[in-house]
C-alpha positions, 0 to 999 in steps of 0.5 A, spaced: 021 775 850 022 769 855 018 764 853 017 760 859 015 766 863 012 771 859 017 777 861 021 782 857 024 786 858 020 792 855 017 790 862 021 790 866 024 797 864 016 799 865 016 797 873 023 800 873 020 805 871 016 806 878 023 805 883 024 812 886 032 814 886 032 815 894 036 821 893 030 824 889 024 819 891 019 824 885 024 822 880 026 813 878 032 811 877 029 809 869 028 817 868 035 818 871 038 814 866 041 809 870 037 803 866 044 801 861 042 794 860 035 789 861 037 782 860 032 777 860 033 769 861 027 764 863 025 766 869 031 769 871 032 777 869 039 781 869 039 789 869 044 793 869 045 800 872 050 806 871 051 810 878 050 818 877 057 819 879 062 813 882 062 813 889 054 815 890 054 812 896 046 810 895 047 804 891 045 798 894 039 802 897 037 802 888 040 796 887 037 793 892 030 797 892 031 795 883 032 788 886 026 788 890 021 791 885 023 786 879 023 780 884 015 782 884 014 782 877 009 775 876 014 770 873 020 773 875 025 767 879 031 771 880 034 778 879 041 780 878 043 788 878 049 790 877 052 797 877 057 797 871 063 801 869 062 800 862 058 807 862 058 814 864 052 817 866 052 824 864 046 827 865 044 828 858 041 821 859 035 824 864 029 822 860 024 829 859 020 827 865 024 826 869 027 834 868 021 835 870 020 832 875 027 834 877 025 842 876 019 840 881 023 837 885 028 843 885 034 841 883 035 844 875 039 838 871 046 841 869 046 844 862 039 846 863 041 853 864 036 853 868 035 856 876 030 855 880 026 859 885 023 857 891 018 862 892 011 861 890 013 854 886 015 858 881 021 853 877 024 852 870 027 861 871 033 862 866 040 864 868 038 871 866 033 872 870 035 869 876 042 874 876 035 880 877 032 876 883 038 877 888 044 873 891 044 865 890 047 860 895 049 855 890 046 848 892 049 840 890 042 836 889 043 831 895 050 828 893 048 826 887 053 830 882 046 835 879 046 842 882 042 847 883 042 854 885 036 856 891 036 863 891 035 867 899 
């Protein structure tokens, strides 16, 4: 905790949980597991993020929205948001609430063993069930390296 401002890294992380991913707005950057470190030095905050894949076109927007959210906190004077390449983003970084929201959004996280059936909002079918449902069209999750299957 910073004695001068009272802002803690936990406070900042709570705010980051409200920053939506621009390509999948129901899910926050924190829920996607993009936040790798938060440091508070007086009224200055540093946030390290990892992109979900190298070359992600949304990094500039994510950086801007993250900085804006943290800058809006009482007691924060300056914010630096960096994308780091010392950590590799993996699907296992997605939180349980993030996985649930992705499923509701129509995306099955890699490694989940799930495909989504977009009939009557019935997410979470197992792949064996999908095989019985008919032909599928693979799709990419808005360029985020997240796979989904939408049944035709």
